C-alpha positions in Angstrom: -55.1 -206.3 -63.3 -54.1 -205.0 -66.6 -50.7 -205.3 -68.2 -50.0 -201.6 -67.7 -50.7 -201.8 -63.9 -48.4 -204.7 -63.6 -45.7 -202.8 -65.5 -46.2 -199.8 -63.2 -45.8 -201.9 -60.0 -42.8 -203.6 -61.5 -41.2 -200.2 -62.3 -42.0 -198.9 -58.8 -40.3 -201.9 -57.2 -37.3 -201.7 -59.5 -36.8 -198.0 -58.7 -38.0 -198.1 -55.1 -35.8 -200.9 -53.7 -32.5 -199.4 -54.8 -33.5 -196.0 -53.4 -34.7 -197.6 -50.1 -31.5 -199.7 -50.0 -29.3 -196.7 -50.5 -31.2 -194.7 -47.8 -31.2 -197.7 -45.4 -27.5 -198.4 -46.1 -26.7 -194.7 -45.4 -28.6 -194.8 -42.1 -26.9 -198.1 -41.1 -23.5 -196.7 -42.1 -24.1 -193.4 -40.1 -25.2 -195.3 -37.0 -22.3 -197.7 -37.1 -19.8 -194.9 -37.6 -21.4 -193.0 -34.6 -21.2 -196.0 -32.3 -17.7 -197.0 -33.3 -16.5 -193.4 -32.8 -18.2 -193.3 -29.4 -16.6 -196.6 -28.4 -13.1 -195.5 -29.5 -13.5 -192.2 -27.5 -14.4 -194.1 -24.4 -11.4 -196.5 -24.9 -9.2 -193.4 -25.3 -10.6 -191.9 -22.1 -10.0 -195.1 -20.3 -6.4 -195.4 -21.6 -5.8 -191.8 -20.6 -7.1 -192.4 -17.1 -4.9 -195.5 -16.8 -1.9 -193.6 -18.1 -2.4 -190.8 -15.6 -2.8 -193.3 -12.8 0.5 -194.9 -13.7 2.2 -191.5 -13.9 0.9 -190.6 -10.4 2.2 -194.0 -9.0 5.6 -193.4 -10.5 5.6 -189.8 -9.1 4.8 -191.2 -5.7 7.6 -193.7 -5.9 10.0 -190.9 -6.9 8.8 -188.8 -4.0 9.5 -191.7 -1.6 13.0 -192.1 -3.2 13.7 -188.5 -2.3 12.6 -189.1 1.2 14.7 -192.3 1.3 17.8 -190.3 0.3 17.2 -187.7 3.1 16.6 -190.3 5.8 19.4 -192.5 4.6 21.9 -189.6 4.9 20.7 -188.8 8.4 20.7 -192.4 9.4 24.3 -192.7 8.2 25.3 -189.5 10.1 23.6 -190.8 13.3 25.2 -194.2 13.0 28.6 -192.7 12.5 28.1 -190.4 15.5 26.9 -193.2 17.8 29.8 -195.4 16.9 32.3 -192.4 17.1 33.2 -192.6 13.5 34.0 -189.6 11.3 31.7 -190.0 8.3 31.9 -186.4 7.0 28.2 -185.9 7.1 26.9 -183.1 9.2 24.2 -184.7 11.4 22.4 -181.4 12.2 22.3 -180.4 8.5 21.0 -183.8 7.6 18.2 -183.6 10.2 17.2 -180.1 9.1 17.0 -181.3 5.5 14.5 -184.0 6.6 12.4 -181.5 8.6 12.5 -178.8 5.9 12.1 -181.0 2.8 9.4 -183.5 3.7 7.0 -182.2 1.1 7.9 -185.2 -1.1 6.7 -187.6 1.6 3.5 -185.7 2.1 2.8 -185.6 -1.7 3.4 -189.4 -1.9 1.1 -190.1 1.0 -1.7 -187.9 -0.5 -1.2 -189.6 -3.9 -1.5 -193.1 -2.4 -4.7 -192.1 -0.5 -6.3 -190.5 -3.6 -5.5 -193.6 -5.7 -6.8 -195.9 -3.1 -3.5 -197.8 -2.7 -4.0 -198.7 0.9 -1.7 -201.7 0.9 1.2 -199.6 -0.4 0.3 -196.9 2.1 0.5 -199.4 4.9 3.9 -200.6 3.8 5.1 -197.0 3.6 3.8 -196.2 7.1 5.8 -199.2 8.4 8.9 -197.8 6.9 8.2 -194.3 8.2 7.7 -195.7 11.8 11.3 -196.9 11.7 12.5 -193.5 10.4 10.6 -191.7 13.1 12.6 -193.5 15.8 15.8 -192.4 14.1 14.7 -188.8 13.8 13.2 -188.6 17.3 16.1 -190.1 19.2 18.9 -189.4 16.8 22.3 -189.5 18.5 20.8 -190.9 21.7 20.0 -194.3 20.2 22.0 -197.2 21.4 24.6 -198.6 18.9 22.8 -202.0 18.7 19.5 -200.3 17.9 21.0 -197.9 15.3 22.5 -200.9 13.5 19.1 -202.4 13.1 17.4 -199.2 12.2 20.2 -198.3 9.7 19.8 -201.7 8.0 16.0 -201.2 7.5 16.5 -197.6 6.3 19.4 -198.5 4.0 17.3 -201.4 2.5 14.5 -199.0 1.9 10.8 -199.6 1.7 11.1 -202.7 -0.5 7.6 -203.9 0.4 6.2 -200.5 -0.6 7.8 -200.7 -4.1 6.8 -204.3 -4.6 3.2 -203.4 -3.8 3.3 -200.7 -6.5 4.7 -203.1 -9.1 1.3 -204.9 -9.9 -0.3 -201.6 -10.4 2.1 -200.9 -13.2 2.2 -204.4 -14.6 -1.6 -204.9 -14.8 -2.1 -201.9 -17.1 -1.1 -202.4 -20.6 -0.6 -198.7 -21.3 3.1 -198.7 -20.6 3.6 -201.8 -22.7 2.0 -200.1 -25.7 4.1 -196.9 -25.4 
């Protein structure tokens, strides 16, 4: 090989490697930007889904709190009536309020089913069974039984709320707000 050929190859290598390096660096940079952006978007989607799940759980808890208030008012009215106490609560109006305003309970049940929170749903059903007895028999319940029912109703569905707590604690979305 002649000196000129060697010089030509040397020049090609000197010019070619930086160009190839620049092109290759650009391709690597573009690919890494694409994959990092895609990963960030999937993380954001996951966080949004977790945030929405938590919001639905809190809405369900609020709905049950509404129902708790209605049934608590009625239980107090029935208890006062059975024990011949004047409590100032209209028993018929309280019963009508439960019958006419049970959408919150239905909404909460539907939310629990959709989210797959079967344990919480089971605890809620246990609480509702006690309230059904109060609604069904009302002023005809014996004083001893109404005392037991009123304690359960007044205490509220504690197991239900406790079963929701891990759902909220496990997700770090609320902690990051």
